[in-house]
VEXSE-546652 format. One record per residue (C-alpha): x, y, z. Coordinates in Angstrom, 1 decimal. Each point is the difference from the previous one (the first is absolute). Layout:
% residues N
R       c1       c2       c3
R        X        Y        Z
...
//
This chain:
% residues 556
R       c1       c2       c3
R    -39.6     15.0    -22.4
R      3.9     -0.7      1.8
R      2.8     -2.1     -0.8
R     -1.2     -2.8      2.2
R     -2.9     -0.6     -1.3
R      0.7      0.6     -3.6
R      2.4     -3.1      0.7
R     -2.2     -2.0      1.9
R     -3.0      0.6     -2.9
R      2.7     -1.4     -2.6
R      1.3     -2.9      1.5
R     -3.8     -0.7      0.6
R     -0.9     -0.3     -3.7
R      3.5     -1.9     -0.4
R     -1.5     -2.9      2.7
R      3.0      0.9      2.5
R      0.0      0.3      3.8
R     -0.6      3.2      2.3
R      3.1     -1.9      2.0
R      1.6     -0.1     -3.5
R     -1.0      3.5     -0.4
R      2.2      1.7      2.5
R      2.8     -2.4      0.2
R      0.8      1.4     -3.5
R     -0.8      3.2      1.1
R      2.0     -0.1      3.1
R      2.9     -1.9     -2.9
R     -0.4      2.1     -2.8
R      1.9      3.5     -0.5
R     -1.4      3.4     -0.5
R      0.2     -0.1     -3.9
R     -1.5     -3.6     -0.1
R     -2.4      1.3      2.5
R     -0.6      2.7     -3.0
R     -0.4     -2.1     -2.7
R     -2.5     -1.7      2.2
R     -2.1      2.4      0.6
R     -0.1      0.9     -3.4
R     -1.0     -3.3     -1.4
R     -2.7     -0.4      2.1
R     -1.7      3.7      0.1
R     -0.1     -1.2     -3.9
R     -1.4     -3.5      0.3
R     -2.6      1.5      2.8
R     -0.7      2.3     -2.9
R     -0.2     -2.5     -2.7
R     -2.5     -1.1      2.3
R     -2.4      2.7      0.7
R      1.2      2.0     -2.6
R      0.9      0.4     -3.4
R      3.9      0.0     -0.9
R     -1.2     -3.3     -2.9
R     -0.4      2.3     -2.4
R      3.6      1.3     -0.3
R      2.4     -2.8     -1.0
R      2.7      2.2      1.0
R     -1.6      0.0      3.7
R      0.1     -3.7     -0.2
R      3.0     -0.4     -1.5
R      1.6      2.1      3.3
R     -1.3     -2.3      1.9
R      1.3     -3.0     -1.7
R      3.2      1.3      1.0
R     -0.6      1.3      3.1
R     -1.5     -3.9      0.9
R      3.9     -1.5     -1.3
R      1.7      2.6      2.3
R     -2.5     -1.1      2.8
R      0.4     -4.2     -0.6
R      4.0      1.1      0.2
R      0.0      1.6      3.2
R     -2.1     -3.2      1.5
R      2.3     -2.3     -1.8
R      3.1      1.8      1.1
R     -1.9     -0.2      3.3
R     -0.9     -3.3      0.2
R      3.4     -1.0     -0.6
R      1.2      1.5      2.3
R     -2.5     -1.3      2.5
R      1.4     -3.5     -1.3
R      3.6      1.1      0.5
R     -0.7      1.1      3.7
R     -2.2     -3.7      1.0
R      2.7     -1.8     -2.0
R      1.9      1.7      2.3
R     -1.6      0.0      3.4
R     -0.6     -4.5     -1.6
R      4.4     -0.8     -0.1
R     -0.5      2.2      3.4
R     -1.9     -1.9      1.4
R      1.3     -3.6     -0.7
R      3.2      1.0      0.6
R     -1.1      0.7      3.5
R     -2.4     -3.0      0.2
R      3.3     -1.5     -0.6
R      2.4      1.4      2.0
R     -2.7     -0.3      3.4
R     -0.7     -3.8     -0.7
R      4.0     -0.9     -0.1
R      0.4      2.9      3.2
R     -3.1     -1.8      2.1
R      1.1     -3.5     -0.6
R      2.9      0.9      3.1
R     -0.9      3.9      0.7
R      2.3     -0.5      3.1
R      3.1     -1.2     -1.9
R     -0.7      2.4     -3.3
R     -0.3      3.4      2.1
R      2.6     -1.3      2.5
R      2.3      1.4     -3.1
R      1.1      2.8      0.4
R      0.1      0.6     -3.9
R     -3.5     -1.0     -0.5
R     -1.0      1.8      2.8
R      1.3      3.4     -1.8
R     -1.5     -1.2     -3.4
R     -3.3     -0.2      1.7
R     -0.5      3.0      1.4
R      2.0      2.1     -3.1
R     -2.7     -1.6     -2.0
R     -3.1      1.8      1.8
R      1.4      2.7      0.9
R      1.1      1.6     -3.0
R     -0.4     -2.4     -2.8
R     -4.0     -0.7      1.8
R     -0.3      3.7     -0.4
R      1.1      0.9     -3.5
R     -2.4     -3.5     -1.1
R     -3.0      1.9      2.4
R      1.2      3.1     -1.5
R      0.2     -0.5     -4.0
R     -2.2     -3.6     -0.7
R     -2.4      0.0      2.6
R     -1.3      3.7      1.7
R      0.0      1.7     -3.3
R     -3.5     -2.4     -1.2
R     -1.3     -1.6      3.5
R     -3.1      1.0      1.1
R     -0.7      1.7      3.6
R     -1.4     -3.3      1.5
R      2.7     -2.1     -1.7
R      2.8      2.1      1.0
R     -1.2      0.1      3.8
R     -0.2     -3.7      0.1
R      3.5     -0.1     -1.2
R      1.1      2.4      2.0
R     -1.2     -1.9      3.2
R      1.2     -2.9     -0.2
R      3.8      1.8     -0.9
R     -0.4      1.7      3.2
R      3.3     -2.1      1.7
R      1.9      0.7     -4.1
R      3.7      1.4      1.9
R      0.6      3.1     -0.2
R      2.8      2.1     -1.6
R      1.3     -0.1      4.4
R     -0.4     -3.4     -0.9
R      2.4     -0.1     -2.8
R      2.2      2.0      1.5
R      0.5     -2.3      3.1
R      0.7     -3.2     -1.8
R      2.0      1.5     -2.3
R      2.4      1.2      3.4
R     -0.5     -3.6      0.9
R      1.5     -1.1     -2.9
R      3.0      2.4      0.6
R      0.3     -1.2      3.6
R      0.8     -3.7     -1.3
R      2.2      1.0     -2.0
R      2.3      1.7      1.7
R     -0.3     -2.2      3.7
R      0.3     -3.5     -2.1
R      2.8      2.3     -2.9
R     -2.6     -1.7     -3.0
R      1.2      1.1     -3.1
R     -2.3      1.8     -2.3
R      0.6     -1.6     -3.3
R     -0.6     -3.3      2.1
R     -3.1      1.4      1.4
R     -1.1      0.6     -3.0
R      0.6     -3.1     -1.7
R     -2.0     -1.8      2.9
R      3.2     -1.5      1.3
R     -0.1      0.9      3.7
R      1.6     -2.6      2.6
R     -2.7     -1.6      2.3
R     -2.8      1.0     -2.6
R     -2.0     -2.6     -2.0
R     -1.7      1.2     -3.6
R      0.7      3.9      0.1
R     -1.1      1.6     -3.0
R      1.8      2.0     -2.0
R     -0.2      3.7     -0.2
R      0.0      2.4     -2.5
R      1.3      3.4     -0.9
R     -3.4      1.6      0.8
R      0.3     -2.0      3.7
R      3.3      1.5      1.0
R     -0.9      3.8     -1.5
R     -2.3      0.0      2.2
R      2.3     -1.4      3.0
R      2.4      2.4     -1.3
R     -2.8      3.1     -0.4
R     -1.2     -1.2      3.3
R      3.5      0.0      1.5
R      0.6      3.4     -1.8
R     -3.4      1.5      1.6
R      1.3     -1.2      3.5
R      3.8      2.1     -0.8
R      1.3     -3.3      0.1
R      3.0      0.3     -3.3
R      1.9     -2.9      1.2
R     -2.9     -2.5     -1.0
R     -1.3      1.8     -3.1
R      3.4      0.5     -1.5
R     -0.4     -3.8      0.0
R     -3.3     -1.1     -0.9
R     -0.6      2.5     -2.5
R      3.5     -1.3     -1.7
R     -1.2     -3.1      0.3
R     -3.7      1.2     -1.6
R      2.4      1.2     -2.6
R      1.3     -2.9     -0.4
R     -3.3     -2.1      0.0
R     -1.0      2.8     -3.1
R      2.2     -1.4     -2.4
R     -1.0     -3.2      0.5
R     -3.5      0.1     -0.5
R      0.3      2.0     -3.3
R     -2.3      0.1     -1.7
R     -2.5     -0.3      2.6
R      1.5      1.7      3.4
R     -2.1      0.9      2.4
R      1.9      3.7      0.2
R      1.5      2.7     -1.8
R      3.7      0.5     -0.4
R     -1.1      3.7      0.6
R     -1.3     -0.4      3.5
R      2.7     -2.0      1.1
R      2.9      1.8     -1.1
R     -1.4      2.9      1.6
R     -0.4     -1.1      3.6
R      3.4     -2.1     -0.8
R      2.1      3.0     -0.8
R     -1.7      2.2      3.1
R      1.1     -3.4      2.5
R      3.7     -0.3     -1.2
R      0.2      4.0      0.5
R     -1.4     -0.2      3.5
R      2.3     -2.9      0.6
R      3.5      1.9     -1.0
R     -0.6     -1.0     -3.6
R      0.0      3.4     -2.5
R      1.8     -1.3     -2.4
R     -2.3     -3.3     -0.2
R     -2.6      2.2      0.8
R      0.9      3.0     -3.2
R      0.2     -3.9     -2.5
R     -3.0     -1.0      1.0
R     -1.8      3.6     -0.6
R      1.4      0.4     -3.3
R     -0.8     -3.9     -0.4
R     -3.8      2.1      0.9
R     -0.2      3.1     -2.1
R      1.4     -2.4     -3.5
R     -3.7     -1.5      1.0
R     -1.5      3.3      1.4
R      2.0      2.9     -1.9
R     -2.5      2.6      0.8
R     -0.3     -0.7      4.0
R      0.9      2.9      2.3
R      0.8     -1.4      3.1
R      2.4     -2.0     -1.6
R      1.9      1.9     -1.9
R      0.3      2.5      3.7
R      1.5     -3.3      0.8
R      2.4     -0.3     -2.6
R      0.8      3.2      0.7
R      0.1     -0.6      3.8
R      2.6     -2.9     -0.4
R      1.8      1.2     -2.2
R      1.4      2.9      1.8
R      0.4     -2.3      3.3
R      2.4     -2.4     -2.1
R      1.9      3.6     -0.9
R      0.8      0.8      2.9
R      0.5     -3.2      1.9
R      2.9     -2.2     -0.4
R     -0.3     -3.4     -0.7
R      1.5     -3.0     -1.2
R     -0.6     -1.1     -3.5
R      1.1     -3.7      1.1
R     -3.1      0.4      2.3
R     -2.6      0.4     -3.1
R     -1.5     -2.9     -0.4
R     -0.5     -0.6      3.7
R     -3.0      0.4      1.8
R     -0.4      0.9      4.0
R     -2.9     -1.0      1.8
R      0.9     -0.4      3.0
R     -2.6     -1.0      2.6
R     -1.1      2.7      2.3
R      0.1     -0.5      3.9
R     -0.9      2.0      3.0
R      2.3      0.3      3.2
R     -1.6     -3.6      1.4
R     -0.8     -1.5     -3.6
R      4.2      0.0     -0.3
R      0.8     -1.2      3.8
R      1.4     -3.1      0.7
R     -3.6     -1.8      1.5
R     -2.0      0.5     -3.1
R      2.8     -1.2     -1.9
R      0.0     -2.8      1.7
R     -3.9     -0.1      0.7
R     -0.4     -0.8     -4.3
R      2.9     -2.2      0.2
R     -2.3     -2.3      2.6
R     -2.1      0.6     -2.3
R      1.4     -1.6     -3.0
R      1.0     -3.0      2.5
R      3.7      1.1     -0.1
R      1.8     -0.8      3.7
R      1.1      2.9      1.0
R      1.1     -0.9      3.8
R      2.3     -2.3      1.0
R     -2.2     -2.0      3.9
R      2.9     -1.5      2.0
R     -2.5     -1.7      2.1
R     -1.3     -1.6     -3.4
R      0.4     -3.7      1.1
R     -2.3      0.8      2.7
R     -3.0      0.4     -1.6
R     -2.3     -2.5     -0.5
R     -2.9     -1.6     -0.4
R     -2.7     -2.1      3.1
R     -3.1     -1.0      1.6
R     -1.2      2.1      2.4
R     -2.9     -0.5      2.6
R     -0.1      3.2      1.9
R     -3.4     -0.1      1.3
R     -2.6     -2.8     -0.1
R     -1.8      1.5     -2.6
R      3.2     -1.7     -2.1
R      0.5     -3.2      1.9
R     -1.9     -2.5     -2.6
R      0.9      2.7     -2.8
R      3.3      1.1      0.4
R      1.5      3.0     -1.3
R      2.3      0.1     -3.3
R      2.8      2.4      1.4
R      3.0      1.1     -2.4
R      2.4      2.2      2.1
R      0.8      2.9     -2.7
R      2.6      2.5      2.6
R      0.4      0.0      3.3
R      0.8      3.2      1.5
R     -2.1      1.0     -0.7
R     -2.5     -3.2     -0.4
R     -1.9      0.0     -2.7
R     -1.7     -3.4     -0.8
R     -2.6     -1.0     -2.4
R     -2.6     -2.6      0.4
R     -0.9     -2.5     -2.9
R     -3.8     -0.5     -0.6
R     -1.6      1.8      2.4
R     -2.8      0.9     -2.6
R     -1.9     -2.6     -1.5
R     -0.5      0.7     -3.3
R     -4.5      0.7      0.9
R      0.8      1.8      2.7
R      2.2      2.6     -2.4
R     -2.9      0.0     -2.7
R     -2.5      1.0      3.3
R      1.7      2.6      0.9
R      0.9      1.1     -3.5
R     -3.5      0.4     -1.3
R     -0.7      2.0      3.7
R      2.0      2.3     -0.7
R      0.5      0.6     -3.7
R     -3.7      2.0      0.8
R      1.8      2.3      1.6
R      3.8      0.6     -1.4
R      0.8      3.6     -0.1
R      3.5      2.2     -0.9
R      2.1     -0.9      2.5
R      0.9      2.5      2.5
R      3.2      0.8      2.2
R      0.5      2.3      3.7
R      1.2      3.2     -0.7
R      2.4      0.1      2.7
R     -0.4      3.9      1.2
R     -3.8      0.4     -0.2
R     -1.1     -4.1      0.7
R     -2.8      0.2     -2.9
R     -0.2     -2.5     -2.3
R      1.2      0.4     -3.7
R      0.7     -1.5     -4.1
R      3.8     -0.1     -0.4
R      2.3     -0.6     -2.9
R      2.0     -2.2      1.7
R     -3.1     -2.0      0.8
R     -1.9     -1.9     -2.8
R     -2.9     -2.2      1.0
R     -3.4     -0.2      1.1
R     -1.5     -1.2      3.1
R     -2.6     -0.8      2.0
R     -0.7     -0.7      4.0
R     -1.4     -3.2      1.2
R     -1.5      0.1      4.1
R     -0.2     -3.2      1.8
R     -4.1      0.5      0.4
R     -0.7     -0.5     -4.2
R      1.1     -3.4      0.3
R      0.7     -2.9      1.6
R      3.4     -0.5     -2.2
R      0.9      3.2      0.6
R      0.0     -0.8      3.8
R      2.0     -3.1     -0.1
R      2.3      2.2     -1.8
R      0.2      2.0      2.5
R      0.7     -3.1      3.0
R      2.5     -1.5     -2.8
R      1.7      3.0      0.1
R     -0.1      0.0      4.0
R      1.8     -3.5      0.2
R      2.4      0.6     -2.5
R      1.6      2.9      1.5
R     -1.4     -0.7      3.7
R     -1.0      3.8      0.0
R     -3.6      1.0      1.3
R     -2.6      1.4     -2.1
R     -0.5      2.7      2.5
R      1.1      2.5     -2.4
R      0.3     -2.0     -3.4
R     -1.0      2.4     -3.0
R     -2.4     -1.4     -2.3
R      0.6     -2.6     -2.8
R      1.7      2.6     -3.0
R     -0.9     -1.6     -3.1
R      2.8      0.9     -3.3
R     -0.1     -0.9     -3.5
R      3.1      1.6     -2.2
R     -0.9      0.4     -3.5
R      2.5      1.3     -3.1
R      2.9      1.1      1.7
R     -1.7      0.1      3.5
R      2.9      0.7      2.4
R      0.8      1.3      3.4
R      3.4      1.9     -0.1
R      2.4     -0.9      3.9
R     -1.8      0.7      2.8
R     -0.7     -0.8      3.2
R     -3.1     -1.3      2.0
R      0.6      1.9      3.4
R      0.1      3.2      0.0
R      3.3      2.0      1.2
R     -0.1      2.3      3.4
R     -0.5      3.1     -2.0
R     -2.7     -1.5     -1.7
R     -2.6      1.0      3.4
R     -2.9     -0.2     -2.0
R      0.5     -2.7     -1.9
R     -2.0     -2.5      3.0
R     -2.4      0.5      2.6
R      1.5      0.3      3.6
R     -2.9     -2.9      1.0
R      1.7     -2.5     -2.7
R      3.3      1.0     -0.1
R      2.8     -0.8     -3.0
R     -0.2     -3.2     -2.1
R      1.7     -2.9      2.1
R     -0.3     -2.3     -3.0
R     -0.9     -1.3     -3.8
R     -1.4     -2.8     -1.6
R     -0.5      0.2     -3.5
R     -2.2     -2.6     -1.4
R      0.7     -0.9     -4.1
R     -3.3     -0.9     -1.2
R      1.6     -0.4     -3.8
R      3.3     -1.0     -1.8
R      1.2      2.3     -2.2
R      1.3     -1.4     -3.2
R      2.9      2.8     -0.1
R      0.6      3.4      2.4
R     -1.8      0.2      2.9
R      3.3     -0.3      2.6
R      0.0      1.2      3.6
R      3.1      0.7      0.5
R      2.0      1.8      2.8
R      2.7      2.2     -1.2
R      2.2      0.4      3.5
R      0.4     -4.0      0.3
R     -0.1     -1.0     -3.9
R     -3.2     -2.3      1.1
R     -2.1     -1.2     -3.0
R     -3.5     -1.6      0.1
R     -2.0     -1.0     -3.0
R     -3.6     -0.3      0.4
R     -1.2     -3.4      0.8
R     -4.0     -0.9      0.1
R     -1.0     -0.6      3.1
R      3.4      0.6      2.2
R      0.3      2.8      2.2
R      2.7      2.3      0.7
R      0.1      0.7      3.7
R      3.3      2.5      2.0
R     -0.1      2.8      2.9
R      0.3      3.5      0.0
R      1.0      1.2      2.8
R      2.9     -1.8      2.2
R     -0.7     -0.7      3.3
R      1.3      3.1      1.3
R     -3.1      1.9     -1.8
R      2.4      1.7     -2.4
R     -0.2     -0.8     -3.7
R      1.7     -2.3     -2.0
R      1.0      1.7     -2.9
R      0.7     -3.5     -1.5
R     -3.2     -0.2     -1.1
R     -0.1      2.5     -2.8
R     -1.6     -2.3     -2.8
R     -1.7      1.0     -3.4
R     -2.8     -1.6     -2.5
R      1.9     -0.7     -3.2
R     -1.9      0.9     -3.3
R     -2.0     -3.0     -1.1
R      1.4     -0.5     -3.5
R     -2.6     -2.6     -0.8
R     -2.7     -1.3      1.9
R     -2.7      0.9      2.5
R      1.6      0.6      3.7
R     -2.7     -0.1      3.1
R      1.6      0.1      3.4
R     -1.9      0.2      3.3
R      2.0      1.7      2.9
R     -0.9     -0.5      4.1
R      1.8      3.2      1.5
R      0.2     -0.4      4.3
R      0.4      2.9      2.4
R      1.8      0.1      2.8
R     -2.8      0.9      2.6
R     -1.0     -3.6      1.3
R      2.8     -0.8     -0.3
R      1.9      0.0      3.1
R     -0.1     -3.5      1.8
R      0.3     -2.0     -3.4
R      2.9      2.0     -0.7
R      1.7      1.9      2.5
R      2.2      2.9     -0.7
R      4.1      0.1      0.8
R      2.4      2.4      1.0
R      2.5     -1.3     -2.3
R      1.1      2.5     -2.9
R      0.8     -2.9     -1.7
R     -3.0     -2.3      0.3
//
């Protein structure tokens, strides 16, 4: 008779189901299994043998029975605690989702909300699944649960959300403590962050070799640790461990030594920390460090050649709404109604001239809310990570400087898409012979596109086919308002276009002589809060020979 049969027979005697029998076998340790086996064999012998004649054996049974009862009660107690925890988690999930689903786009538009949501269903969800569900879930229940969580974010999503939040911090010069408190300019009802939230941001930055952000966010986590007592969401030793190395990597060996010694006061036998302590002491003994600078922690933002350039600094200033250029023809900028095509005779275009050369204009109310809804509905199922064209190979590939999702709509797929193409033709006075499909783009948390040209330069011959030639003009429809951030900026000329639902921005990328207009270099600023939707229509040179003739003037 094997162990399972013995235990099963025992539980049948005490009127327990086979399922509970199996659960107990799964939950009990080896010691408890031995106890159960012993009691089961004795009870089975009582039914079929003569152990009742020896009271000493009956006493052993009673003792064993008490131990089994204690094991079962311990199991039931642990199960109740587990189920109580799951009940609290379910209540927390319900409350959060009910609150967020009142206005999901508005809720998820907040970058901190988006980060916390991704964090909840990556590190936190994996912990819940491993410690409270997987340990006692039937195969059917677990399979059903997994099928419902296929769309949950993974570690890559968590890292992406964290990097996006750090990008927003840099671009909009957000102070770490303000982000933690929910005090972000332009962001409404931003949640408070915990020490664990801050640690996760710092940990991801650390893993990416970004010790600048590591130092800021782990320090903030340490500050929150002190205020969260006695229910801190992080342990101090871990924070000190990360913080010490980040301080050293940012050029603060004395601070690193101080933090390491504080770490060793908590874990005095930590081998790596003791080695680091000797290493930092050796550095300090060999280097001359001014005592006046002991309390000054250096944490300079690392930049490459491009990010330290005038263009990138101008780009970030424009994103923040700062004025970067003085335009001597600003007095000539104006708004007007225009009827450049029979399509606009009854309902004229509401044109706002933003710059004269290159001519950048915005047509207000170019798309209705209903039209925007249809375009979004058509595009949403196809959205995929946006790509850029490699200037050397001509192949499409993803890039860190462009973070968004896009899809393409053809004219024949829906009458509205065809009407938008005709509207673009009328607004630009260009033909549709070589026009591109309507590109629909959605920028999420921290979504951006760093300064770039829409046209191809001479050394980028592989970018566009000779049958279509270069991109001559860009029309960009804003299909949503953006609460904060998300502007379109032109760093070379200091122009900033604020997203306005229904408006359309237009400019020519090429001058009449066919040369690229380098002043049209532009960028999409990171979305600070909100969901930015745009759609783009790009016209190419071929087919425009008679509607926009070339010029031999090198200045035109």
